C-alpha positions as CSV (number, residue, x, y, z in Angstrom):
1,M,0.0,0.0,0.0
2,Q,1.0,3.6,-0.7
3,S,0.4,6.4,1.5
4,I,-1.3,9.3,0.0
5,A,-0.9,13.0,2.1
6,L,-4.0,14.6,2.6
7,N,-2.6,17.9,1.3
8,D,-1.5,16.6,-1.9
9,P,-2.8,18.8,-4.3
10,R,-4.3,16.1,-6.6
11,L,-6.9,15.5,-4.1
12,S,-9.8,17.8,-4.0
13,W,-12.0,18.4,-0.8
14,D,-15.2,19.0,-2.7
15,G,-18.1,20.8,-1.0
16,A,-15.6,22.0,1.7
17,V,-15.2,25.9,2.2
18,G,-12.0,25.5,3.6
19,V,-9.5,22.8,4.6
20,T,-7.3,22.4,7.6
21,H,-4.1,20.2,8.0
22,D,-3.2,19.7,11.4
23,P,-0.9,17.0,13.6
24,D,-4.4,15.7,14.5
25,G,-5.8,15.2,11.4
26,S,-7.1,16.8,8.2
27,R,-10.5,18.5,8.2
28,G,-13.1,19.7,5.6
29,W,-15.2,23.0,7.1
30,R,-18.3,24.4,5.9
31,M,-17.1,27.8,6.9
32,P,-13.9,29.7,6.6
33,P,-11.8,28.3,9.0
34,G,-10.2,31.8,10.0
35,E,-13.7,33.2,11.2
36,R,-14.2,30.6,13.8
37,D,-13.8,33.3,16.6
38,V,-16.4,35.5,15.0
39,W,-19.3,33.1,14.3
40,H,-21.2,31.4,17.2
41,P,-19.9,28.5,18.7
42,E,-22.9,26.2,17.9
43,L,-22.7,27.6,14.3
44,V,-19.0,26.6,14.2
45,L,-19.8,23.2,15.9
46,R,-21.9,22.3,13.2
47,A,-19.8,23.7,10.4
48,A,-17.2,21.5,11.5
49,M,-19.4,18.5,10.5
50,P,-18.6,17.5,6.8
51,A,-21.9,17.2,5.5
52,G,-21.8,16.9,1.6
53,V,-17.9,16.9,1.8
54,R,-16.1,14.5,-0.3
55,I,-12.4,13.6,-1.1
56,R,-12.1,13.4,-4.9
57,F,-9.3,12.3,-7.3
58,V,-8.7,9.8,-10.2
59,T,-7.1,6.4,-9.8
60,D,-6.8,2.9,-10.8
61,A,-6.4,1.6,-7.2
62,T,-8.3,-1.2,-6.5
63,E,-8.1,-0.8,-2.9
64,V,-8.2,2.3,-0.4
65,T,-7.8,2.7,3.2
66,G,-7.8,5.2,5.8
67,T,-7.8,6.3,9.3
68,V,-10.1,8.7,11.0
69,E,-11.1,10.4,14.4
70,A,-14.7,10.4,14.2
71,G,-17.4,11.1,17.0
72,Q,-19.1,8.5,18.6
73,E,-22.3,9.3,16.9
74,S,-20.8,9.8,13.6
75,S,-22.6,8.9,10.2
76,P,-20.7,6.6,8.0
77,I,-18.6,7.3,5.0
78,D,-19.5,6.3,1.4
79,I,-17.1,5.0,-1.2
80,V,-18.2,6.0,-4.6
81,A,-16.4,5.0,-8.1
82,D,-17.4,6.9,-11.3
83,G,-20.8,7.9,-9.8
84,R,-21.7,4.7,-8.5
85,L,-21.6,3.7,-4.6
86,V,-19.4,0.7,-4.0
87,T,-19.9,0.7,-0.2
88,T,-20.9,2.5,3.0
89,L,-18.4,1.9,6.0
90,P,-19.1,3.0,9.5
91,V,-16.4,5.1,11.3
92,V,-16.2,5.8,15.0
93,G,-13.8,7.1,17.6
94,S,-10.2,6.6,16.4
95,S,-10.9,4.0,13.7
96,S,-10.0,2.6,10.4
97,F,-11.9,1.8,7.0
98,R,-11.0,-0.6,4.3
99,C,-12.4,-1.3,0.9
100,D,-10.6,-3.6,-1.3
101,Y,-13.0,-4.2,-4.1
102,L,-12.9,-1.2,-6.1
103,P,-13.9,-1.4,-9.7
104,A,-10.7,-2.2,-12.0
105,G,-9.4,0.4,-14.1
106,T,-9.0,4.4,-14.3
107,K,-12.1,5.7,-12.2
108,V,-13.0,8.9,-10.5
109,L,-13.0,7.9,-6.9
110,E,-14.9,9.7,-3.9
111,I,-14.8,9.6,-0.4
112,W,-18.0,11.1,1.1
113,L,-17.5,12.1,4.5
114,P,-19.9,11.8,7.4
115,Q,-22.7,14.3,7.3
116,F,-23.1,14.3,10.9
117,G,-20.4,14.1,14.0
118,P,-17.2,15.5,14.4
119,F,-14.5,14.1,11.8
120,A,-11.0,14.5,10.7
121,M,-9.1,12.2,8.3
122,T,-5.8,10.9,9.5
123,G,-4.5,8.9,6.9
124,L,-5.1,7.5,3.3
125,T,-3.4,4.8,1.5
126,L,-4.0,3.1,-1.7
127,S,-2.8,-0.1,-3.6
128,E,0.8,-0.2,-4.1
129,G,1.7,1.3,-7.4
130,A,-1.6,2.9,-8.1
131,T,-1.9,6.1,-10.3
132,V,-3.3,9.3,-8.7
133,S,-4.4,12.6,-10.7
134,A,-6.7,15.2,-10.2
135,V,-10.2,15.6,-11.2
136,T,-10.7,18.2,-13.9
137,D,-14.6,18.2,-14.5
138,D,-16.3,20.0,-11.6
139,G,-19.7,20.5,-13.0
140,P,-22.2,23.3,-12.3
141,R,-22.0,24.5,-8.6
142,W,-24.9,24.3,-6.8
143,V,-25.0,26.1,-2.8
144,T,-27.5,25.3,-0.7
145,Y,-28.3,26.8,2.9
146,G,-30.6,25.4,5.4
147,S,-31.2,23.7,9.1
148,S,-30.7,20.1,10.4
149,I,-33.2,19.1,7.5
150,T,-30.6,20.2,5.0
151,Q,-27.8,18.4,7.2
152,C,-29.7,15.2,7.1
153,R,-28.4,13.5,10.2
154,A,-31.1,10.5,9.9
155,A,-30.1,9.8,6.6
156,P,-28.3,6.6,6.4
157,S,-25.3,7.6,4.8
158,P,-23.7,10.7,3.3
159,T,-24.7,10.1,-0.4
160,L,-28.8,9.7,0.9
161,T,-29.0,12.9,2.5
162,W,-31.6,14.9,0.0
163,P,-29.0,17.4,-1.1
164,A,-26.5,14.7,-2.0
165,I,-29.3,12.7,-4.1
166,V,-30.1,15.9,-5.7
167,A,-26.6,16.8,-6.5
168,R,-25.7,13.2,-7.8
169,E,-29.0,12.8,-9.9
170,A,-28.6,16.5,-11.6
171,G,-24.7,16.3,-11.9
172,L,-24.0,19.2,-9.5
173,N,-21.1,20.0,-7.4
174,L,-22.6,20.5,-4.3
175,T,-21.9,22.8,-1.3
176,C,-24.1,21.8,1.5
177,L,-24.7,24.7,4.0
178,G,-27.1,22.8,6.1
179,Y,-26.3,23.5,9.9
180,G,-28.5,21.5,12.3
181,G,-30.4,24.1,14.9
182,Q,-28.3,26.9,13.6
183,C,-30.2,28.4,10.3
184,H,-30.6,31.8,11.8
185,L,-29.7,34.1,8.9
186,D,-26.3,34.9,10.6
187,I,-24.5,37.7,8.4
188,G,-21.4,35.4,8.3
189,V,-23.0,32.8,6.4
190,A,-24.6,35.6,3.9
191,R,-21.0,36.9,3.4
192,L,-19.8,33.3,2.8
193,M,-22.5,32.6,0.2
194,R,-21.6,35.9,-1.3
195,S,-17.9,35.0,-1.9
196,L,-18.6,31.4,-3.1
197,P,-18.7,30.2,-6.7
198,A,-22.1,29.1,-7.7
199,S,-24.2,28.3,-10.8
200,Y,-27.3,27.8,-8.6
201,I,-28.4,28.9,-5.0
202,S,-31.0,27.8,-2.7
203,L,-32.1,28.9,1.0
204,C,-34.6,27.2,3.1
205,S,-35.5,29.4,6.0
206,G,-37.7,29.4,8.9
207,I,-37.8,26.1,11.2
208,N,-34.8,27.2,13.3
209,I,-36.2,30.7,13.7
210,Y,-39.4,29.6,14.6
211,G,-38.1,27.1,17.1
212,A,-35.7,29.3,19.0
213,A,-37.8,32.4,18.5
214,S,-34.7,34.0,17.3
215,L,-36.5,36.6,15.0
216,G,-40.1,37.9,15.2
217,P,-42.2,39.4,12.7
218,R,-40.6,42.8,13.1
219,A,-37.1,41.6,12.1
220,F,-37.6,38.3,10.0
221,R,-38.8,39.6,6.9
222,T,-36.1,42.6,6.7
223,T,-33.3,40.1,7.8
224,L,-34.0,37.8,4.9
225,A,-34.2,40.2,2.4
226,G,-31.0,41.7,3.7
227,F,-29.5,38.4,3.7
228,V,-30.2,37.6,0.2
229,Q,-29.2,41.2,-0.9
230,I,-25.9,40.4,0.5
231,V,-25.5,37.0,-1.2
232,R,-26.7,38.7,-4.5
233,E,-23.7,41.1,-4.6
234,G,-21.6,38.1,-5.4
235,H,-24.2,36.7,-7.6
236,P,-26.0,39.1,-9.6
237,V,-27.6,37.0,-12.2
238,T,-27.5,33.3,-10.3
239,P,-30.8,31.8,-9.9
240,I,-31.8,31.4,-6.1
241,A,-34.6,29.4,-5.0
242,L,-36.1,31.0,-1.6
243,I,-37.6,28.0,0.2
244,S,-40.0,28.5,3.0
245,P,-40.2,25.6,5.7
246,I,-41.8,22.3,4.9
247,W,-44.9,20.6,6.6
248,G,-44.3,21.1,10.3
249,V,-47.2,19.2,12.1
250,H,-48.5,21.1,15.1
251,R,-46.3,24.1,14.5
252,E,-48.3,25.0,11.3
253,T,-50.7,26.7,13.7
254,E,-49.1,26.8,17.2
255,V,-47.8,30.3,18.0
256,N,-44.3,30.2,19.2
257,Q,-43.0,33.1,21.9
258,V,-42.8,35.8,19.3
259,G,-46.0,35.1,17.7
260,F,-45.2,33.2,14.7
261,T,-46.6,30.0,13.3
262,L,-44.9,28.2,10.2
263,A,-47.9,29.4,8.2
264,S,-47.3,32.8,8.8
265,M,-43.6,32.6,8.2
266,R,-44.2,31.3,4.7
267,D,-46.2,34.4,4.1
268,E,-43.2,36.3,4.9
269,V,-40.7,34.5,3.0
270,Q,-43.2,34.8,-0.2
271,A,-43.3,38.6,0.5
272,V,-39.6,38.8,0.5
273,V,-39.7,37.1,-2.8
274,A,-42.4,39.4,-4.2
275,V,-40.5,42.6,-3.0
276,L,-37.6,41.7,-4.4
277,R,-38.7,40.8,-7.9
278,S,-40.8,44.0,-7.8
279,R,-37.1,45.7,-7.7
280,G,-36.0,43.8,-10.7
281,D,-34.4,40.7,-9.5
282,R,-36.2,38.3,-12.1
283,H,-33.5,35.6,-10.9
284,I,-35.0,34.6,-7.2
285,H,-37.8,32.3,-7.2
286,Y,-40.4,31.7,-4.3
287,V,-40.9,27.8,-3.5
288,D,-43.2,26.6,-0.8
289,G,-41.7,24.1,1.5
290,Q,-44.8,22.0,1.4
291,T,-44.5,21.1,-2.1
292,L,-41.3,19.6,-1.3
293,F,-42.9,17.7,1.7
294,G,-46.1,18.2,2.7
295,A,-48.7,17.0,5.2
296,S,-49.3,14.0,3.0
297,S,-45.7,12.8,3.9
298,A,-46.1,13.5,7.6
299,H,-45.9,9.7,8.4
300,L,-42.2,10.2,7.3
301,L,-41.4,12.6,10.0
302,P,-40.6,10.1,13.1
303,D,-40.2,13.1,15.6
304,D,-42.7,15.5,13.9
305,L,-39.7,17.4,12.6
306,H,-36.8,15.7,10.7
307,P,-37.7,13.7,7.9
308,N,-36.2,9.6,8.1
309,G,-34.5,8.3,5.1
310,E,-37.4,7.8,3.2
311,G,-38.6,11.1,3.5
312,Y,-35.4,12.6,2.3
313,R,-35.7,10.5,-0.7
314,V,-39.2,12.0,-1.1
315,L,-38.1,15.5,-0.6
316,A,-35.4,15.1,-3.0
317,S,-37.4,13.7,-5.6
318,N,-39.8,16.8,-5.2
319,F,-36.9,19.2,-5.2
320,L,-35.7,17.7,-8.7
321,T,-38.9,18.5,-10.2
322,Q,-40.0,21.6,-8.3
323,V,-36.6,23.5,-8.4
324,V,-34.0,22.0,-10.5
325,E,-36.1,21.4,-13.6
326,P,-37.8,24.9,-13.7
327,Y,-35.1,27.4,-12.1
328,F,-31.9,25.1,-12.3
329,R,-31.9,24.0,-15.9
330,P,-29.0,25.6,-18.3
331,A,-30.0,28.8,-19.9
332,R,-31.0,28.5,-23.6
333,A,-30.9,31.3,-26.2
334,D,-34.4,31.1,-27.0
335,D,-36.2,31.1,-23.4
336,G,-35.5,34.7,-22.6
337,R,-33.1,33.9,-19.7
338,V,-29.7,35.3,-18.8
339,P,-27.0,33.0,-19.0
340,H,-25.3,32.7,-15.5
341,A,-21.7,32.0,-14.1
């Protein structure tokens, strides 16, 4: 077996905003690592979990092994070759993984890191004599922001989160900014999204703000509008899907501490889109979260909040038809849309 340094430039950490290589391991961050002191500690904790992050490279190796440091409740990792799932492997504590039945020949190998739990890679080895080169085809970049419903702790493995299913089906290069419990329209996240390369952007806002009562009717609409305007500074014509909360069981009509129901929050999200479109933004689109996951799927919410694995497949399927197809398809010369970067 031959060891590959985790900072080898032939390895791409797709989906990571930044990567740190320290004596205790290499980490793919979903935030700028240098801003850890100015982001809220709970948000930093979630951003350190590598949801949607995958190590990609081209190789003819028939075996891959690695060593990791993972949390006790860590999700597994997935090994993918040329887009096809080879195996799912558990990783807990100081442990190792091994797959010695990779397809023969040269392929794009992806190691999808756990979507939940603290995680660091500490070593990577391939078959002796295997070739390694960088991936050159990145595909259109999609950045999606949301809550635990976007981070998808309950998905069986990292390729079975709804953003991963959508990205793999639609050929998108995913950056997942799903932060469990921490989707509160933080300005640092808006500044991050403004700076990230993106062909398409989606934002799902409301459920964490409802649950924590972190913004009330006085502040939610203007904060959401300002958040989108900051993102727009870096993406003037990129399609943005602004998504209201999915079905929320009792939260639909139960008033929280600051006077919101999920139903009234949807009205606010729709109003933001209407205002921004009236100001000339023709590339922002409102998506009612209930069209992605509605009351008919309530049985797939085992805790009345988070979809289970089957629920995430439903959400992904609906996202493909309700968002990707109408808003994320490539612009054509005859449809009046402005091509985007």
